[in-house]
Every structure is written in structure tokens, then in C-alpha cells.
C-alpha positions, 0 to 999 in steps of 0.5 A: 201855834208856831213855836215854843211857848217855854223860855229856856231860862233856868234850864241846864245846857242839855235841856236847852239843846233838847228843847231847841232840837225839838222845835227844829226837827225838819218837819213841822209835824214833828216840831209840833209833836216833840216841841209841845211835849218838850215845852210841857215836860223838859224840866221834869225829865229824869236823866234816864228819860233825857238819854231816851229823848236824846236818842229819839232826836236821832230817829229820822222824822218819817220813822218817828212820825209813823210810830207816834201816829200809829201807822207803824209799830215803834222800833224796839230801840225806842219803844219805852215809857218815854215814847209812850208818854210822848204818844199819849201827850200827842193824842191829848188836847191841843192848847 
């Protein structure tokens, strides 16, 4: 899989921007982790989760990738329930 499988139709502008950013991170590994999560979950995220997700978009790829893959602990700034959901989703089966 090389890109989003989800249309942005029906999403508000904020979610559309996040979906795009997830698939255009700069490193392919992060595109796949965050993009797949966003494809599956973006329309169901609460306002608080959207704030957390937007924050994660500003974390540099090497730092976020290391935390998501368990190579280093996540920074306290983003060690939260949404981070845990993304990490669990990443570890799940790939379609």
C-alpha cells in the first residue's frame, strides 16, 4: 500500500488537513504508521484527540518513530491515550 485508502469527502477541514499531513510526513515509515491510523480513525477522534494528534504532527519523525516502535520512551508531552492507540494500531495486522 502506498497511500491513503480513505477519501476526505465528508470530513471537516481540520480532519482533511490532518489526513493529508499523516500521509506526507517526510519519511515513508511515518506515512504508513500515521496514515493508516488516520484512514481508520480520523472521523471518530474527539476534539481533545484532534488536539493531541495535531501536536504529534509537529514531533520530528525520528523521535516519534523511535517512541512508536519502542526504541525509546515517548516524551511526557505526548505520552497519552492517543499515542497508545496509535502504537497499538501500528502493532496490529496490516491489511
